[in-house]
TORKERO-211606 format. One line per 4 residues: number of its first residue (from 1); their letters; for each residue x, y negated, z of N, C-alpha, C, O. Coordinates in Angstrom, 2 decimals, always signed. Atoms other than C-alpha are relative to their C-alpha. Layout:
<atoms>
NUM> a> X,Y,Z,X,Y,Z,X,Y,Z,X,Y,Z ~ ...;
</atoms>
This chain:
<atoms>
1> mrkp> +0.03,+1.03,+0.76,+27.35,-5.86,+16.94,+0.75,-0.80,-0.65,+1.54,-0.13,-1.32 ~ -1.33,+0.93,-0.25,+29.58,-8.65,+16.40,-0.66,-1.50,-0.26,-0.38,-2.05,-1.32 ~ +0.87,+1.78,+0.90,+27.55,-12.31,+15.78,+1.80,-0.17,-1.00,+3.02,-0.01,-0.89 ~ -1.31,+0.21,+0.84,+29.18,-13.28,+12.67,+0.42,-1.13,+0.82,+0.22,-1.74,+1.86;
5> gcne> -0.95,+1.16,-0.71,+31.62,-15.47,+12.55,+0.85,-0.21,+1.38,+1.20,-1.38,+1.55 ~ -0.46,-0.68,-0.08,+33.32,-14.07,+15.05,+1.53,-0.01,+0.02,+2.10,+0.51,-0.94 ~ -1.32,-0.63,+0.86,+37.00,-14.07,+15.36,+0.31,+1.45,+1.23,+0.32,+1.46,+2.46 ~ +0.03,-1.08,-0.66,+37.59,-10.13,+15.90,+1.64,-0.13,+0.52,+2.16,+0.97,+0.33;
9> dnvq> -1.36,+0.50,-0.22,+41.10,-11.25,+16.94,-0.09,+0.04,+1.88,+0.76,+0.28,+2.74 ~ +0.18,+1.14,-1.71,+39.89,-12.58,+20.57,-1.91,+0.39,+0.09,-2.78,-0.44,+0.35 ~ +1.50,+0.44,-0.56,+36.26,-11.08,+20.91,-0.21,-0.27,+1.78,+0.38,-0.30,+2.86 ~ +0.85,+0.34,-1.95,+34.37,-11.81,+24.21,-1.19,+0.28,+0.58,-2.22,+0.52,-0.05;
13> msdv> +1.82,-1.22,-0.45,+31.43,-10.34,+25.97,-0.59,-0.70,-1.04,-0.06,-0.47,-2.13 ~ +0.68,+1.09,+0.69,+28.88,-13.22,+24.22,+0.38,+0.32,-1.74,-0.60,+0.00,-2.43 ~ +0.11,-0.49,+0.59,+30.17,-11.93,+21.15,-0.14,+0.85,-0.65,+0.06,+0.78,-1.86 ~ +1.21,-0.66,+0.11,+28.29,-8.93,+21.27,-1.30,+0.52,-0.69,-1.16,+0.86,-1.87;
17> lcdf> +1.58,-0.73,+0.21,+24.95,-7.65,+20.57,-0.60,+1.28,-0.52,-0.13,+2.00,-1.40 ~ +0.33,-1.19,-0.15,+22.93,-5.01,+20.88,-0.53,+0.30,-2.08,-1.18,-0.48,-2.77 ~ -0.05,-0.37,+0.64,+22.93,-3.27,+17.84,-2.12,-0.08,-0.71,-2.70,-0.44,-1.74 ~ +1.92,+0.17,+0.21,+18.50,-2.95,+18.29,-0.45,-0.94,+0.56,-1.20,-1.29,-0.35;
21> cmqt> +0.63,+0.50,-0.08,+17.18,-5.47,+20.06,+0.24,-2.51,-0.44,-0.57,-3.44,-0.42 ~ -1.20,+0.61,-0.39,+20.68,-8.44,+19.62,-0.21,-0.66,+0.80,+0.09,-1.84,+0.60 ~ -0.83,+1.31,-0.76,+20.65,-10.03,+22.59,+1.75,+0.08,+0.16,+2.58,+0.81,-0.39 ~ -1.40,+0.44,-0.92,+23.85,-10.91,+24.15,+0.37,+0.85,+1.20,-0.19,+1.30,+2.19;
25> wtee> -0.70,-1.19,-2.14,+25.91,-8.87,+27.04,+0.35,-1.15,+0.29,+0.50,-2.32,-0.06 ~ +0.34,+1.06,-1.71,+26.02,-10.18,+29.95,+0.31,+0.77,+0.66,+0.55,+1.95,+0.43 ~ -0.57,-0.70,-1.48,+26.94,-9.38,+33.19,-1.60,+0.76,+0.27,-2.11,+1.60,+1.01 ~ +1.46,-0.93,-0.73,+23.62,-8.29,+33.44,-0.72,+1.07,-0.30,-1.53,+1.82,+0.22;
29> rpmv> +0.82,-0.53,+1.04,+22.97,-6.96,+30.47,+1.07,+1.07,-0.74,+1.62,+1.03,-1.83 ~ -1.36,-1.00,+1.17,+25.43,-3.62,+30.00,-0.88,+0.53,-0.84,-2.09,+0.67,-1.05 ~ +0.32,-0.70,+1.41,+26.31,-1.92,+26.96,+0.37,+1.05,+0.43,+0.77,+1.27,+1.57 ~ -1.43,-0.60,+1.37,+27.96,+0.65,+24.92,-0.49,+0.00,-0.49,-1.66,+0.10,-0.85;
33> eghq> -0.59,-0.27,+1.23,+29.78,+0.69,+22.88,+0.04,+1.16,-1.12,+1.09,+1.80,-1.05 ~ -0.62,-1.22,+0.61,+29.40,+3.61,+19.93,+1.21,-0.75,-1.04,+1.85,-1.80,-0.92 ~ -0.87,+0.43,+1.39,+31.44,+3.45,+16.47,+0.34,-1.22,-0.43,-0.17,-2.28,-0.05 ~ +0.04,+1.90,+0.85,+32.56,+0.45,+14.43,-1.19,-0.69,+0.61,-2.38,-0.87,+0.35;
37> gsci> +1.01,+1.11,-0.61,+31.54,-1.77,+16.95,-1.37,-0.32,+0.36,-1.59,-1.46,+0.78 ~ +0.70,-0.47,+0.11,+28.01,-0.36,+17.05,-0.13,+0.02,+1.74,+0.66,+0.46,+2.57 ~ -0.05,+0.56,-1.79,+26.27,-1.74,+20.81,-1.38,+0.45,+0.25,-2.12,+0.31,-0.73 ~ +1.60,-0.19,-0.61,+22.69,-0.54,+22.84,+0.51,-0.43,+1.62,+1.29,-0.23,+2.54;
41> cgdc> +0.41,+0.98,-1.30,+21.94,-2.49,+25.37,-0.69,+1.38,+1.53,-1.12,+2.53,+1.47 ~ +0.69,-0.80,-0.40,+20.83,-1.42,+28.60,-1.98,+0.70,+0.06,-2.47,+1.83,+0.14 ~ +1.16,+0.27,+0.64,+17.24,-2.14,+27.92,-0.64,+1.09,-0.60,-1.41,+1.94,-0.15 ~ +0.34,-1.07,+0.30,+17.15,-0.36,+24.96,-0.02,+1.10,+0.37,-1.10,+1.60,+0.67;
45> laaa> -0.53,-0.87,-0.58,+18.95,+2.39,+26.04,-1.10,+1.10,+0.82,-1.33,+2.27,+0.50 ~ +1.19,-0.74,-0.90,+15.99,+3.32,+29.07,-1.17,+0.50,-1.39,-1.87,+1.47,-1.69 ~ +1.56,-0.49,+1.10,+13.56,+3.12,+26.09,+0.12,+1.30,-0.98,-0.67,+2.23,-1.16 ~ +0.02,-0.91,+0.14,+15.33,+4.96,+24.24,-0.37,+1.59,+0.04,-1.02,+2.24,-0.78;
49> yrtl> -0.54,-0.80,-1.18,+16.08,+7.74,+26.62,-2.02,+0.60,+0.67,-2.26,+1.77,+0.96 ~ +0.31,-0.17,-0.59,+12.40,+7.11,+27.99,-0.76,+0.90,-1.33,-1.19,+1.98,-0.93 ~ +0.49,-1.15,+1.39,+10.94,+8.91,+23.93,+0.68,+0.57,+0.04,+0.14,+1.39,+0.78 ~ -0.41,-0.87,+0.31,+13.89,+11.13,+23.32,-0.09,+0.94,+1.01,-0.54,+1.99,+0.54;
53> vmve> -0.14,-0.81,-0.84,+14.18,+12.97,+26.34,-0.53,+0.08,+0.78,-0.41,+1.05,+1.53 ~ +0.98,-0.91,-1.31,+11.76,+12.91,+28.66,-1.08,+0.14,-1.10,-1.61,+1.22,-1.36 ~ +1.39,-0.40,+1.19,+9.15,+12.89,+26.08,+0.56,+1.42,-0.56,+0.17,+2.48,-0.07 ~ -0.98,-1.83,+0.49,+11.60,+16.08,+24.02,-1.03,+0.27,-1.08,-1.61,+1.35,-0.91;
57> savp> +0.47,+0.16,+0.92,+9.77,+15.58,+21.09,+0.09,+1.17,-1.35,+0.51,+0.60,-2.36 ~ -0.66,-1.45,-0.18,+10.29,+19.34,+19.74,+0.71,-0.04,-1.78,+1.74,+0.44,-2.24 ~ +0.26,+0.47,+1.60,+9.36,+17.84,+15.59,+1.51,-0.57,-0.78,+1.80,-1.77,-0.84 ~ -0.80,+1.29,+0.83,+12.47,+17.01,+13.45,-0.66,-1.06,-0.96,-1.78,-1.19,-1.46;
61> etps> -0.06,+1.33,+0.99,+12.73,+14.11,+11.46,+0.78,-0.03,-1.78,+1.49,+0.82,-2.32 ~ -0.84,-0.28,+0.98,+14.08,+13.59,+8.39,+1.62,-0.70,+0.16,+2.04,-1.69,+0.77 ~ -2.26,-0.01,+0.48,+18.27,+13.38,+7.66,-0.68,-1.49,+0.39,-1.52,-2.05,-0.31 ~ -0.24,+1.55,+0.59,+18.64,+9.57,+9.37,+1.69,-0.36,+0.87,+2.18,+0.22,+1.84;
65> kcvl> -1.18,+0.13,-0.85,+21.91,+8.25,+10.50,+0.34,-0.66,+1.65,-0.13,-1.76,+1.94 ~ -0.19,+1.65,-1.28,+22.93,+6.40,+14.03,+0.82,-0.18,-0.30,+1.69,+0.29,-1.04 ~ -1.39,+1.78,+0.49,+24.82,+3.10,+14.25,+1.01,+1.27,+1.50,+1.75,+1.58,+0.57 ~ -0.34,+0.20,-1.04,+26.44,+4.56,+17.37,+1.72,+1.70,-0.33,+2.95,+1.74,-0.29;
69> clel> -0.93,-0.67,+0.82,+27.80,+8.03,+15.89,+0.87,+0.20,-1.11,+2.01,+0.61,-1.33 ~ +0.05,+0.15,+1.22,+27.38,+7.54,+12.80,-0.29,+1.50,-0.97,+0.03,+1.17,-2.12 ~ +0.46,-0.15,-0.11,+26.15,+10.74,+11.93,-1.82,+0.45,-0.17,-2.89,+0.33,+0.44 ~ +1.51,-0.04,+0.85,+23.41,+11.80,+9.62,-0.45,+1.10,+0.76,+0.22,+2.07,+0.40;
73> rsep> +0.57,-1.15,-0.35,+21.26,+14.51,+11.96,-1.56,-0.24,-0.22,-2.33,-1.19,-0.18 ~ +1.70,+0.40,+0.09,+17.93,+15.20,+11.39,-0.68,+1.08,+1.87,-1.28,+2.13,+2.10 ~ +1.18,-0.12,-1.08,+16.73,+15.19,+15.24,-0.59,-0.90,-0.08,-0.10,-1.69,-0.89 ~ +0.30,+1.10,-0.37,+14.57,+12.69,+16.21,+0.93,-0.95,+0.49,+1.92,-0.64,+1.16;
77> swha> -0.81,+1.14,-0.14,+15.87,+9.01,+16.39,-0.93,-0.95,+0.31,-2.11,-1.00,-0.04 ~ +0.58,+1.51,-0.96,+15.17,+5.62,+18.54,+0.14,-1.25,-2.08,+0.92,-1.12,-3.02 ~ +0.19,+1.31,-0.27,+14.36,+2.42,+16.87,-1.26,-1.56,+0.56,-2.44,-1.92,+0.60 ~ +0.99,+1.07,-0.48,+13.59,-0.63,+18.24,-1.53,-0.56,-0.45,-1.71,-1.11,-1.53;
81> pagt> +1.31,+0.25,+1.19,+9.58,-1.18,+17.69,+0.39,-0.99,-0.64,+1.43,-1.64,-0.50 ~ -0.31,+1.33,+0.52,+8.91,-3.73,+15.36,-0.14,-1.46,+0.43,-0.69,-1.66,+1.51 ~ +0.17,+1.13,-0.40,+8.99,-7.26,+15.53,+1.75,-0.73,+1.29,+1.95,-1.63,+2.11 ~ -0.76,+0.08,-1.19,+12.17,-7.07,+17.45,+1.14,-0.37,-0.71,+2.17,-0.74,-0.14;
85> dplr> -1.18,+0.75,+1.50,+14.37,-8.10,+13.94,-0.96,-0.03,-0.90,-1.29,+1.16,-0.87 ~ +0.92,+0.37,+1.52,+11.96,-8.87,+10.93,+1.43,+0.71,-1.07,+1.47,+1.72,-1.77 ~ -0.54,-0.96,+1.30,+14.96,-8.26,+8.84,+0.63,+1.11,-0.49,+1.17,+1.47,-1.53 ~ -0.38,-1.65,-0.31,+15.64,-4.89,+10.16,-1.26,+1.64,+0.15,-1.35,+2.48,+1.04;
89> tgdd> +0.95,-0.46,-0.47,+12.72,-2.92,+9.59,+0.00,+1.24,-0.52,+0.85,+1.42,-1.39 ~ +0.20,-1.38,+0.80,+11.70,+0.76,+8.58,+1.72,+0.92,-0.22,+2.47,+1.26,+0.70 ~ -0.71,-0.66,+0.17,+14.32,+2.53,+6.75,+1.48,-0.65,+0.37,+2.52,-0.12,+0.78 ~ -1.11,+1.09,-0.76,+16.62,-0.37,+7.62,+0.87,-0.37,+1.38,+1.95,-0.90,+1.67;
93> apri> +0.60,+0.12,-1.08,+15.75,-0.22,+10.74,+1.63,+1.04,+0.88,+1.83,+2.23,+0.66 ~ -1.20,-1.10,-0.35,+19.60,+0.94,+13.02,-0.55,+1.63,+1.39,-1.20,+1.72,+2.43 ~ +0.97,-1.22,-1.04,+18.52,+4.29,+14.94,+1.40,+0.81,+1.06,+2.63,+0.85,+0.97 ~ -1.02,-1.09,-1.28,+20.24,+6.59,+17.97,-0.03,+0.91,+0.03,-0.65,+1.07,+1.08;
97> crrc> +0.35,-1.09,-0.47,+20.20,+10.10,+17.89,-1.17,+0.36,+1.05,-2.12,-0.30,+1.46 ~ +0.02,+0.13,-1.94,+19.37,+11.41,+21.09,+0.50,+0.13,+0.12,+0.85,-0.86,+0.76 ~ -0.71,+0.10,-0.61,+22.22,+12.75,+21.77,+0.54,-0.32,+0.24,+1.33,+0.13,+1.08 ~ -0.62,+0.44,-1.07,+23.44,+10.19,+22.13,-0.41,-1.11,+0.35,-0.08,-2.24,-0.01;
101> vrqs> +1.02,+0.75,-0.60,+21.01,+8.81,+24.04,+0.41,+0.73,+1.39,+0.46,+0.16,+2.48 ~ +0.17,-0.35,-1.16,+21.54,+11.24,+26.34,+1.80,-0.59,+0.72,+2.09,-1.12,+1.80 ~ -1.32,+0.60,-0.42,+25.57,+10.48,+26.23,+0.45,-1.90,+0.61,+1.19,-2.31,+1.50 ~ -0.56,+1.22,-0.71,+25.75,+6.69,+26.62,-1.08,-0.02,+1.29,-0.79,-0.82,+2.19;
105> aavl> +0.97,+0.24,-1.68,+22.62,+7.14,+29.75,+0.77,+0.33,+0.59,+1.16,-0.60,+1.30 ~ -1.27,-0.56,-0.53,+25.65,+9.67,+31.18,+0.39,-1.09,+0.18,-0.30,-1.99,+0.66 ~ -0.83,+1.40,+0.07,+28.08,+7.09,+30.92,-0.62,-1.91,+0.54,-0.19,-2.59,+1.47 ~ +0.41,+1.29,-0.63,+26.27,+3.66,+31.36,+0.29,+0.46,+2.08,+0.86,-0.05,+3.04;
109> qkva> +1.07,-0.29,-1.84,+24.88,+5.33,+35.07,+0.94,-0.21,+0.57,+0.81,-1.02,+1.49 ~ -0.90,-0.55,-0.34,+28.39,+6.41,+35.72,+0.54,-1.61,+0.43,+1.24,-1.49,+1.43 ~ -0.37,+0.93,-0.46,+29.21,+2.50,+36.21,-0.56,-0.53,+0.83,-1.55,-1.26,+0.71 ~ +1.10,+0.54,-1.55,+28.19,+1.77,+39.68,-0.34,-1.80,-0.13,-1.31,-2.28,+0.45;
113> efgw> +0.28,+0.61,-1.28,+28.69,-1.65,+39.83,-1.33,-1.05,-1.40,-1.81,-2.15,-1.15 ~ +1.23,+0.21,+1.11,+25.85,-2.05,+35.92,-1.27,+0.25,+0.73,-2.23,-0.26,+0.15 ~ +0.49,-0.37,-0.60,+23.70,-0.58,+38.72,-1.10,+0.66,-0.76,-2.22,+0.88,-0.31 ~ +1.09,-1.21,+0.99,+21.96,+1.61,+35.72,-0.69,+0.68,-0.09,-0.25,+1.19,-1.12;
117> rkpt> -0.11,-1.06,-0.22,+20.19,+4.12,+36.15,-0.75,+0.95,-0.75,-0.85,+0.26,-1.76 ~ +0.77,-1.01,+1.08,+18.25,+6.81,+34.12,-1.35,+0.13,-0.27,-1.73,+1.30,-0.29 ~ +1.81,-0.44,-0.26,+14.10,+6.36,+33.85,-0.24,+1.54,+0.20,+0.11,+2.44,-0.55 ~ -0.02,-0.95,+0.27,+12.76,+9.00,+35.76,-1.64,-0.46,-0.43,-2.05,-1.40,-1.11;
121> a> +0.80,-0.31,+1.50,+9.44,+10.21,+34.73,-1.35,-1.21,+1.37,-2.48,-1.54,+1.00;
</atoms>
């Protein structure tokens, strides 16, 4: 997600926000970008990974659209806890599917300078 009013022809790191917590991308806050500029920061990715991969709920949910892959998926998905962005809650909250959580975690972990690691038990 981009900050409103940013120059789309010259996007800076500080113009990029996590779709889930609305925090700005910084050197200390690595992000993974999905389709159409959607992003998830390392902190939100870790929370999603703990919920969707480590717990691995087997109960399919009502199909929801993943903001990273843009697919309507029937698998469990994650959204930021209530209160993160009061304007985007419930059905309006951005969601990430389990597949994108796994793929994003693998990508972010490969970049050594980020120092991000998949959560462990």
